[in-house]
N, C-alpha and C positions, 0 to 999 in steps of 0.2 A: 504494500500500500504506500503510495507516495506521501511524503510529508506535507502537511498543510502549508499553503503559501505564507511567506513571512509578511508580517504587518508592515505597511510602508513606514519608513523612517521620516519623522517630521523634520522640516528644515530647521537649522539652528536658530535660536532666538536672536533677533537683531534689535538694537535700541532705537532704530528709526523704522517705523512701520506705516504702511498705507492702510487706511480704513475705508472700505467701499460700502456705502449704503445707498447708492444710486439705484433708482427703479427703472432705468432705461428709457423712460418716457421723455420726449422732447417737444417743446412748443415750436411749431413750424414757423411762426412769426419771428420769434427771437433767434431761431436757427438761421433764418434768412439774413437777418441783420447782425449776426453774431460778431463779426470782426469790427463793425462800427461800434457796437455796444461794449466791446472789450477795450476800446481806446482809453477811457479814463483809467482803467486798471493798468494798462500798459504804461501809461505816463507815471502813475503812482509807483508802480513796480520799479521803473527806472530810477526814480528819486530815492526810493527805499534801498535800491541796490548800491547806490553811492554811499549811503550811511552804513550799509551792511559791510561794505568793503573795509571801511575804517574800523568798524566794530570787530570784524573778523581778524584784522591785524592785531588789534589790542587783545582779543581773546587768545590768539596764538601766543603772544608774548607772555601774558599772565599765566596761561596754562603751562608754558614751557618752564616758567619759574616755580609755580606752585604745584604743578602736577594735576590740577583740576580747574575746570572752567568756572569763573565767578558766576553766581546765579543770575545777576542782572544782565550781563552780556549773553549768557546762555539763553535766557528767556527772550531777549530781543532778537537774537539770531534764529532761534527756533520759530518764533512768530514769522520771521521773514521767509524761512524755508516753507512753512505751512502756507503762507500767503502766495508765494510763487507757484506752489502746487495748485492752489485754488484757481489762480489766474490761468495757468496752463490748461487745467481741466475744463474751465469755462470756454476758453478760446478754441480748444480742439474738440469740443462737444462731448467730452468724457463725462460731464455733468451738466445739468440744465439751469439751476437757479443762479441768479446774479449774485456773485460773492460779496461779502462785506469787505471793507478796506482795512480791516484791523488784523487779519491773520489769526483770528480766534478759532478754536475748534468748533466743529459742528457742520462743516460743509459735507455734501454727499461723497466727495473724494477728499479725504482728510489725511493728515499726517500726525501720528503720535510719536513724540520724541521723549525719551527717558530723561529724568533730571540729571544734573552733572554727576559724573562718576570719575574716579581717578583715571588718569591717562598716562600711557607710557611716554616719557619725555623724548626718547629717541624717535618714536613715531611722530611725535609732535614737531620736533625740530626739523625733520625732513619731509613734513607733510606736503609741501608744494611739489616735491619730486615724486613722492609716493602716489599722489592723486592722479598723475598723468595718464596711466592706463585706463583708470575709471573715467576720467574726463573725455578721453577719446571714444570709449564705448558709449558714454552718455551722449556725445554728439551724434553718433550713428543712430542711437535710439530716438533722438530728436527728429531726425529725418523720417524715421518710421512713424512716429506719432503725427507728423505733419501730413504724411501721405494718408494715414487713416483718417485724420481730420478732414482732409479734402474730399475723400471718397464718402466719408460719413455724412458730410454736409448734404450730398445728394440723397443718400439713403434716408436721413432724418426728415428731409423735406417730403419725400415720397411716403414714408411709413409713419412719421410722427414718433419714432423710437429709434434708438441706437441698438443694433444687433449686439448681443452679449459678447460674442467673440471679439468684435472690434473694440468694444468698451474695455474688456479685460486685457487685451494686448496693450491698449493705450495706458491703462492703469499700471501695468507692469513697467512700461517706460517711465511713467511718473514716479513710481516707487524707486526705481534706480536713480532717477534725477534727484529726488529728495535725499536719498542716502549719500549721493555724491556731494551735493551741496552741504549737507550736515558734516560730512567728513572733512571737506575743504574748510569749513567754518570752525573746525575743531570743537564741534558739539559732541563728538564721539571719536575714539580711535579705532572703532570697528570698521573694517573696509566695506564698501558697498558690495552687496551680495546679489548674485544672479538667481539664487534659489529660495530666498526667504519669502514666504507667502504673504499675500495681503490678508488682513483679517476682516 
């Protein structure tokens, strides 16, 4: 008698996780004007990105010295990562509601980021070099989500919903993006994962 199949091994826990509560329904009117509607968010995201750049440098320096990210910088950068995910999800039709400008939790495509934890100073010191492979892969996944968003625009206009497979692949790309941004911003020293599931 053959042995029973082994239970699937869950992916290892990651401190940056994507939470998907989207119901796949899309409003055809807002889908049609999605890129125009996203403009205020793209402007705000650009301004926030400038502040996040300086906050990220400060977070890197303090974490290199103390071995842990300060709570204030951590929370600011975590909100930025969350907000950038919300904006991408909205612009590429991965979610439907108009996001808030605050980066607060609660969007249908959301990011959970663990509180500050001790980090390896060697990984912190060489972070800008270590992130390069993940950043290259993240750029490739950005092309994937752009193609899905373009095709999804036509599908959503026709059906009033986003097919689950297209939504899930886009969510996968956004999860990797969030983990890459969080790693670069020194919110965690855990490398972006290709296998950690969305919750």
